[in-house]
PALUMGU-282864 format. One record per residue (C-alpha): residue in three letters; x, y, z. Coordinates in steps of 0.05 Angstrom, whole numbers, padded with zeros to 5 digits, always signed. Example, Ala and Ser with C-alpha at 12.3 -4.5 7.8 and 13.67 -1.06 7.14 Angstrom:
BEGIN
ala+00246-00090+00156 ser+00273-00021+00143 
This chain:
BEGIN
met+00000+00000+00000 arg+00026+00069-00019 val+00006+00133+00018 phe+00007+00201-00016 ser-00004+00270+00012 asp+00011+00311-00050 val-00028+00313-00114 ser+00028+00308-00166 ser+00059+00243-00141 leu-00010+00211-00133 gln-00029+00230-00204 gln+00036+00202-00231 ser+00019+00135-00200 ile-00052+00138-00226 leu-00027+00153-00297 gln+00017+00090-00293 leu-00044+00050-00271 lys-00085+00076-00329 asp-00029+00063-00378 asn-00033-00009-00355 gln-00109-00010-00367 lys-00125-00015-00293 lys-00196+00002-00272 ile-00196+00048-00212 ala-00247+00050-00155 phe-00247+00108-00106 val-00273+00109-00035 pro-00272+00180-00006 thr-00275+00181+00071 met-00264+00229+00129 gly-00226+00175+00167 ala-00247+00145+00234 leu-00256+00082+00193 his-00303+00028+00217 lys-00336-00035+00188 gly-00382+00008+00145 his-00322+00039+00110 leu-00289-00029+00102 ser-00352-00053+00067 leu-00345+00004+00018 ile-00274-00018+00004 lys-00298-00090-00005 thr-00351-00066-00055 ala-00298-00025-00091 lys-00253-00086-00098 leu-00310-00124-00132 his-00315-00071-00187 ala-00243-00051-00201 asp-00170-00072-00205 thr-00144-00017-00160 val-00175+00015-00099 ile-00157+00085-00076 val-00181+00112-00009 ser-00178+00185+00012 ile-00176+00207+00084 phe-00194+00280+00092 val-00239+00315+00143 asn-00272+00366+00098 asn-00280+00431+00135 thr-00326+00464+00083 gln-00384+00417+00099 phe-00385+00436+00173 ala-00421+00497+00200 pro-00384+00538+00253 his-00425+00507+00310 glu-00415+00435+00286 asp-00363+00384+00306 phe-00306+00395+00257 asn-00254+00406+00311 ser-00276+00346+00352 tyr-00291+00299+00294 pro-00255+00233+00308 arg-00185+00230+00277 asn-00135+00173+00281 leu-00093+00170+00218 asp-00047+00114+00241 ser-00107+00069+00257 asp-00141+00087+00191 leu-00078+00071+00151 gln-00072+00004+00185 ala-00145-00011+00170 cys-00133+00006+00097 lys-00071-00038+00095 asp-00109-00096+00126 ala-00164-00086+00074 glu-00112-00089+00019 val-00124-00019-00006 asp-00074-00001-00061 leu-00066+00075-00053 val-00086+00123+00003 phe-00091+00198-00007 thr-00084+00240+00057 pro-00082+00313+00034 glu-00077+00375+00079 ser-00133+00426+00076 ser-00086+00475+00042 thr-00077+00425-00015 ile-00151+00418-00028 tyr-00168+00491-00014 pro-00106+00535-00027 gln-00150+00596-00014 leu-00202+00575+00036 asp-00230+00645+00042 asp-00242+00648-00034 tyr-00251+00580-00066 thr-00295+00554-00123 his-00359+00527-00092 ile-00407+00477-00122 ile-00481+00493-00115 pro-00523+00430-00111 thr-00592+00418-00143 arg-00658+00420-00106 leu-00645+00348-00083 ala-00601+00380-00030 his-00651+00431-00006 ser-00690+00386+00041 phe-00675+00338+00098 cys-00600+00342+00115 gly-00593+00401+00068 lys-00648+00440+00105 ser-00619+00430+00174 arg-00547+00436+00150 pro-00550+00488+00094 gln-00476+00486+00076 phe-00469+00411+00081 phe-00481+00387+00010 gly-00446+00447-00022 gly-00385+00430+00019 ile-00389+00356+00001 leu-00395+00369-00073 ser-00340+00421-00071 val-00290+00372-00042 leu-00314+00313-00084 val-00307+00349-00150 arg-00235+00366-00130 leu-00221+00294-00109 phe-00253+00265-00172 asn-00210+00311-00214 ile-00147+00289-00176 val-00161+00215-00175 thr-00201+00208-00241 pro-00234+00143-00217 asp-00276+00098-00261 ile-00323+00086-00202 ala-00334+00116-00133 val-00369+00080-00076 phe-00414+00112-00024 gly-00456+00082+00032 glu-00531+00073+00033 lys-00537+00104+00102 asp-00526+00174+00073 tyr-00578+00161+00019 gln-00593+00234+00004 gln-00519+00246-00004 phe-00515+00188-00054 arg-00571+00218-00096 val-00541+00288-00094 ile-00472+00263-00115 thr-00501+00221-00170 gln-00539+00281-00198 cys-00477+00325-00193 cys-00435+00277-00233 lys-00489+00272-00286 asp-00498+00347-00291 leu-00424+00363-00293 phe-00407+00306-00341 ile-00359+00275-00291 pro-00342+00206-00322 thr-00346+00169-00256 thr-00399+00116-00241 ile-00428+00124-00171 ile-00443+00059-00135 met-00483+00052-00071 ser-00458+00000-00021 pro-00509-00030+00028 leu-00517+00000+00097 ile-00477-00036+00152 arg-00505-00041+00222 glu-00479-00056+00291 gln-00503-00120+00323 asn-00563-00084+00355 gly-00584-00053+00288 leu-00555+00016+00298 ala-00529+00044+00232 met-00453+00047+00234 ser-00424+00117+00237 ser-00359+00149+00258 arg-00401+00192+00306 asn-00423+00129+00343 gln-00358+00137+00381 tyr-00391+00194+00418 leu-00445+00147+00446 thr-00442+00107+00511 ser-00461+00034+00509 glu-00529+00052+00539 gln-00540+00106+00487 arg-00523+00057+00432 glu-00580+00012+00456 thr-00626+00072+00458 ala-00606+00092+00388 ser-00620+00022+00362 ser-00694+00037+00371 ile-00690+00076+00305 phe-00674+00012+00266 lys-00727-00027+00303 ala-00779+00027+00287 leu-00761+00027+00214 gln-00767-00048+00213 gln-00837-00043+00241 ala-00857+00003+00184 gln-00825-00043+00132 leu-00863-00103+00162 ala-00929-00064+00161 phe-00917-00045+00088 arg-00905-00118+00070 gln-00969-00137+00106 gly-01009-00088+00063 glu-01006-00019+00096 his-00987+00030+00041 leu-01009+00097+00071 ser-00947+00136+00089 ser-00981+00175+00145 thr-00998+00110+00181 leu-00927+00082+00171 leu-00896+00147+00196 ala-00940+00147+00258 leu-00919+00075+00271 ile-00845+00094+00267 arg-00855+00152+00315 thr-00886+00107+00368 his-00827+00059+00366 ile-00769+00108+00368 asp-00744+00121+00439 pro-00772+00188+00463 ser-00703+00212+00485 ile-00684+00217+00411 thr-00701+00285+00381 his-00726+00282+00310 asp-00694+00327+00257 tyr-00735+00296+00201 leu-00775+00233+00185 his-00802+00223+00115 ile-00822+00170+00066 val-00800+00190-00003 his-00793+00166-00074 ser-00723+00135-00078 gln-00705+00173-00142 thr-00736+00242-00134 leu-00735+00245-00057 lys-00804+00275-00059 asp-00853+00257-00004 val-00903+00203-00022 gln-00973+00192+00006 his-00982+00121-00019 cys-00921+00077-00014 asp-00897+00027-00066 glu-00834-00011-00084 asn-00798+00055-00098 ser-00810+00083-00028 arg-00756+00095+00023 ile-00755+00120+00095 leu-00707+00176+00112 phe-00692+00193+00185 ala-00645+00239+00222 gly-00646+00258+00295 phe-00604+00272+00357 leu-00589+00234+00420 asp-00562+00287+00465 lys-00516+00323+00416 val-00500+00263+00372 arg-00531+00264+00303 leu-00561+00198+00281 ile-00580+00181+00209 asp-00616+00120+00182 thr-00654+00097+00121 met-00691+00036+00097 ser-00725+00015+00033 leu-00796-00007+00047 phe-00793-00059-00008 ser-00725-00093-00003 ser-00690-00120+00058 
């Protein structure tokens, strides 16, 4: 495994790979790697000859009051995890490399897909994500890039961005990975106590109840949403809870095989995100 912090040396290696007709898969991360990230790497290896992982905590997607400074960072551990997962190249740039002029940088404005849900409660979030990803895609020039199902809105926003900007990278969604109790894996889970993790697992159980009701014939979204609310632990504050069309992310009244639950909330100050298709397991 080779580790790069500067753009030119990384790109030289990538050019050699492309000269040898190697297909490249890219997994962008902010570090604090867990089993969810490792599943993205595993998916990437299924689709390409070479896997490149980036580790970069992107400051432009955090608002001033959010947890950029306290976001979990352990580069040595992350590099070991990448090595164990047989990653080929790792890119660990400094902020000054990605944003030479942070006070005056080219900013990507996302489509309306980013205006609701996470984009509504975190207005600069998706603009920051797209701004860093376009830079990373231009540096790495991957054939495919892999993102997790948990951040489903992000997956849709990124896919639309690549389509609109003619970025020749195929975006692949890797299935959501859960802890043993059902809690969706997240780097921010490190903030939770063991008791809080159990409390947070009520989100998964509530979404399961709605999926079961749908399979048993209940297709009215208002009924399914009410069912979810009754099963989520009351100590979890809701940011949003919607059932949407999986492509357009528009709210639906009557659910079908294209319907998906989107949830975000807080347990104390820890943000929790989850999603589930009503149709597929």
